[in-house]
MARMI-929505 format. One line per field, with one value per residue (C-alpha): residue in one letter; residue number from 1; x, y, z. Coordinates in Angstrom, 1 decimal, always signed. Last residue first. Example, Ala and Ser with C-alpha at 12.3 -4.5 7.8 and 13.67 -1.06 7.14 Angstrom:
REM residues 2
rest <- c(S / A)
nr <- c(2 / 1)
xx <- c(+13.7 / +12.3)
yy <- c(-1.1 / -4.5)
zz <- c(+7.1 / +7.8)
//
This chain:
REM residues 180
rest <- c(X / X / X / X / X / X / X / X / X / X / X / X / X / X / X / X / X / X / X / X / X / X / X / X / X / X / X / X / X / X / X / X / X / X / X / X / X / X / X / X / X / X / X / X / X / X / X / X / X / X / X / X / X / X / X / X / X / X / X / X / X / X / X / X / X / X / X / X / X / X / X / X / X / X / X / X / X / X / X / X / X / X / X / X / X / X / X / X / X / X / X / X / X / X / X / X / X / X / X / X / X / X / X / X / X / X / X / X / X / X / X / X / X / X / X / X / X / X / X / X / X / X / X / X / X / X / X / X / X / X / X / X / X / X / X / X / X / X / X / X / X / X / X / X / X / X / X / X / X / X / X / X / X / X / X / X / X / X / X / X / X / X / X / X / X / X / X / X / X / X / X / X / X / X / X / X / X / X / X / X)
nr <- c(180 / 179 / 178 / 177 / 176 / 175 / 174 / 173 / 172 / 171 / 170 / 169 / 168 / 167 / 166 / 165 / 164 / 163 / 162 / 161 / 160 / 159 / 158 / 157 / 156 / 155 / 154 / 153 / 152 / 151 / 150 / 149 / 148 / 147 / 146 / 145 / 144 / 143 / 142 / 141 / 140 / 139 / 138 / 137 / 136 / 135 / 134 / 133 / 132 / 131 / 130 / 129 / 128 / 127 / 126 / 125 / 124 / 123 / 122 / 121 / 120 / 119 / 118 / 117 / 116 / 115 / 114 / 113 / 112 / 111 / 110 / 109 / 108 / 107 / 106 / 105 / 104 / 103 / 102 / 101 / 100 / 99 / 98 / 97 / 96 / 95 / 94 / 93 / 92 / 91 / 90 / 89 / 88 / 87 / 86 / 85 / 84 / 83 / 82 / 81 / 80 / 79 / 78 / 77 / 76 / 75 / 74 / 73 / 72 / 71 / 70 / 69 / 68 / 67 / 66 / 65 / 64 / 63 / 62 / 61 / 60 / 59 / 58 / 57 / 56 / 55 / 54 / 53 / 52 / 51 / 50 / 49 / 48 / 47 / 46 / 45 / 44 / 43 / 42 / 41 / 40 / 39 / 38 / 37 / 36 / 35 / 34 / 33 / 32 / 31 / 30 / 29 / 28 / 27 / 26 / 25 / 24 / 23 / 22 / 21 / 20 / 19 / 18 / 17 / 16 / 15 / 14 / 13 / 12 / 11 / 10 / 9 / 8 / 7 / 6 / 5 / 4 / 3 / 2 / 1)
xx <- c(-24.1 / -22.8 / -19.6 / -18.7 / -17.1 / -13.9 / -14.6 / -13.6 / -16.3 / -15.9 / -11.9 / -11.2 / -13.7 / -12.3 / -9.3 / -9.5 / -11.5 / -9.1 / -6.2 / -6.9 / -8.3 / -5.0 / -2.5 / -4.1 / -3.6 / +0.3 / +0.6 / -1.4 / +1.7 / +4.4 / +2.0 / +3.1 / +7.2 / +6.5 / +7.1 / +10.2 / +11.5 / +7.5 / +6.8 / +9.8 / +7.2 / +4.7 / +6.9 / +8.8 / +4.9 / +4.0 / +6.6 / +4.5 / +6.7 / +4.5 / +5.2 / +4.0 / +7.6 / +9.6 / +8.1 / +8.2 / +11.7 / +11.6 / +10.5 / +11.6 / +15.1 / +13.7 / +12.6 / +16.5 / +17.8 / +15.1 / +16.6 / +20.1 / +19.2 / +17.4 / +21.1 / +20.8 / +19.1 / +17.7 / +14.7 / +14.1 / +15.8 / +16.1 / +12.5 / +10.1 / +12.3 / +12.1 / +8.2 / +6.7 / +8.6 / +7.5 / +3.8 / +3.7 / +4.9 / +3.0 / -0.3 / +0.8 / +2.0 / -1.5 / -3.8 / -1.8 / -1.9 / -6.2 / -6.2 / -4.4 / -6.0 / -6.3 / -3.4 / -3.0 / -3.9 / -6.4 / -9.4 / -6.8 / -8.7 / -6.7 / -4.0 / -5.4 / -5.9 / -2.2 / -0.7 / -2.7 / -2.5 / +1.2 / +0.8 / -1.1 / -4.7 / -5.0 / -2.5 / -4.4 / -6.1 / -7.6 / -11.3 / -12.8 / -9.2 / -9.7 / -13.9 / -13.1 / -10.2 / -12.7 / -15.1 / -11.4 / -10.6 / -14.2 / -13.5 / -10.3 / -11.1 / -13.6 / -11.7 / -8.6 / -11.3 / -13.3 / -10.1 / -8.4 / -11.3 / -12.0 / -8.3 / -7.5 / -4.3 / -3.8 / -0.1 / +3.4 / +5.6 / +8.7 / +11.7 / +13.6 / +16.8 / +16.6 / +20.2 / +23.5 / +23.8 / +26.4 / +24.2 / +21.8 / +23.4 / +25.1 / +21.8 / +20.2 / +22.9 / +22.6 / +19.0 / +19.6 / +22.5 / +20.3 / +17.1 / +20.2)
yy <- c(-0.2 / -2.9 / -2.5 / -6.5 / -6.6 / -8.8 / -11.7 / -11.0 / -13.6 / -16.6 / -16.7 / -15.7 / -18.7 / -20.5 / -20.4 / -20.2 / -23.4 / -26.3 / -24.1 / -24.6 / -27.8 / -28.9 / -26.8 / -28.4 / -31.8 / -30.8 / -29.8 / -32.9 / -34.9 / -32.2 / -30.6 / -33.0 / -32.9 / -29.0 / -27.2 / -25.3 / -27.7 / -28.0 / -24.1 / -24.7 / -26.0 / -23.8 / -20.4 / -21.6 / -22.7 / -19.0 / -17.8 / -19.4 / -20.3 / -22.2 / -23.2 / -26.7 / -28.5 / -26.0 / -24.8 / -28.5 / -28.8 / -25.9 / -27.7 / -30.8 / -28.6 / -26.4 / -29.8 / -30.8 / -27.5 / -28.1 / -31.3 / -30.5 / -27.9 / -29.9 / -31.3 / -35.3 / -36.8 / -40.5 / -41.4 / -37.6 / -35.0 / -37.3 / -39.2 / -36.5 / -33.0 / -34.6 / -36.1 / -32.9 / -30.6 / -32.7 / -33.5 / -28.6 / -28.7 / -31.2 / -29.3 / -25.8 / -27.0 / -28.8 / -25.9 / -24.0 / -26.3 / -26.2 / -22.3 / -21.9 / -19.0 / -17.5 / -17.0 / -14.3 / -12.0 / -9.2 / -10.1 / -9.7 / -11.9 / -15.2 / -13.2 / -12.6 / -16.0 / -17.2 / -14.6 / -15.9 / -19.7 / -18.5 / -16.9 / -20.9 / -20.8 / -23.8 / -24.4 / -22.5 / -25.9 / -25.4 / -25.8 / -22.5 / -21.5 / -22.7 / -22.2 / -18.2 / -18.1 / -18.0 / -15.1 / -12.5 / -13.8 / -12.0 / -9.4 / -9.2 / -8.9 / -6.6 / -4.0 / -4.8 / -3.3 / -0.6 / +0.8 / +0.3 / +1.0 / +4.7 / +5.7 / +5.3 / +4.4 / +4.9 / +5.1 / +5.8 / +4.4 / +4.7 / +3.4 / +0.4 / +0.8 / -2.5 / -4.8 / -5.5 / -2.1 / -1.6 / +1.1 / -1.1 / -3.6 / -1.4 / +0.2 / -3.3 / -3.9 / -0.8 / -1.6 / -5.4 / -4.1 / -1.1 / -3.8 / -6.6)
zz <- c(-72.6 / -69.7 / -69.0 / -67.1 / -63.3 / -63.9 / -61.2 / -57.4 / -55.5 / -58.1 / -58.3 / -55.3 / -53.1 / -56.3 / -55.2 / -51.2 / -51.2 / -53.3 / -52.2 / -48.2 / -48.9 / -50.3 / -47.9 / -44.7 / -46.8 / -47.1 / -42.9 / -41.2 / -40.9 / -40.0 / -37.6 / -35.2 / -36.5 / -35.1 / -38.4 / -39.6 / -42.6 / -43.3 / -44.6 / -47.7 / -49.9 / -49.0 / -49.5 / -52.9 / -53.4 / -53.1 / -55.6 / -58.7 / -62.1 / -64.4 / -67.5 / -65.8 / -66.3 / -65.6 / -62.4 / -61.8 / -62.5 / -60.0 / -57.6 / -58.0 / -57.1 / -54.4 / -52.9 / -52.6 / -51.2 / -48.9 / -47.5 / -47.5 / -45.7 / -43.4 / -42.5 / -43.2 / -39.8 / -42.5 / -40.6 / -39.8 / -41.9 / -45.1 / -44.8 / -43.2 / -44.5 / -47.9 / -47.1 / -45.9 / -48.7 / -51.1 / -50.0 / -49.7 / -52.7 / -55.2 / -52.6 / -54.3 / -57.9 / -58.4 / -57.0 / -59.3 / -62.2 / -61.2 / -61.8 / -64.6 / -66.8 / -63.5 / -63.0 / -65.5 / -63.2 / -64.4 / -62.0 / -59.0 / -56.7 / -57.4 / -56.4 / -53.0 / -52.4 / -53.7 / -50.9 / -48.6 / -49.6 / -49.1 / -45.2 / -44.6 / -44.4 / -44.2 / -42.4 / -39.1 / -38.1 / -34.8 / -35.7 / -35.2 / -36.6 / -39.5 / -40.5 / -39.5 / -42.4 / -44.9 / -43.0 / -42.5 / -46.4 / -47.6 / -45.2 / -45.8 / -50.5 / -49.5 / -48.1 / -50.6 / -52.9 / -51.7 / -51.2 / -54.1 / -56.4 / -53.8 / -54.5 / -57.7 / -59.0 / -62.8 / -63.6 / -63.8 / -66.7 / -65.0 / -67.9 / -67.5 / -70.3 / -71.8 / -70.8 / -71.1 / -72.4 / -70.0 / -68.1 / -68.2 / -66.1 / -63.6 / -63.3 / -62.1 / -60.3 / -58.4 / -57.4 / -56.6 / -54.5 / -53.2 / -52.3 / -50.6)
//
């Protein structure tokens, strides 16, 4: 898949359909990155103890871990709209769950149709909110693979997890101000 993407990008650049993508090396300080990611793992591990002890693992569903890492980046543009991201995640989990229950469990329609309709709702939400957040797509599709007994708690657990992880990341990983 990666080779197909690289080849298509090369073709688009060659035929002038896309501007040439030039390589610009970035500054990468191993000490700073090691410190940042160590802190991220430690903080997340401490927060994750609560859901594991309560046996409520969807509080820390993998897309919420990605959300936590994104909000831990002090330069992330998403830090300007945490409430919008929270509601997008909640809507994604609720719509995925409701569509799975109604269309698949009650109307016996295929999961692929449920997922397609759920994706349309999410893309319309992205358009309306002027915000694209891929982890919401993953949250949306998780209900399609959950056991039925886990389904009804999933939106609640995602909402609580996002309500804890987003502010925690924003508070604990602020940009350091340089004092003279």
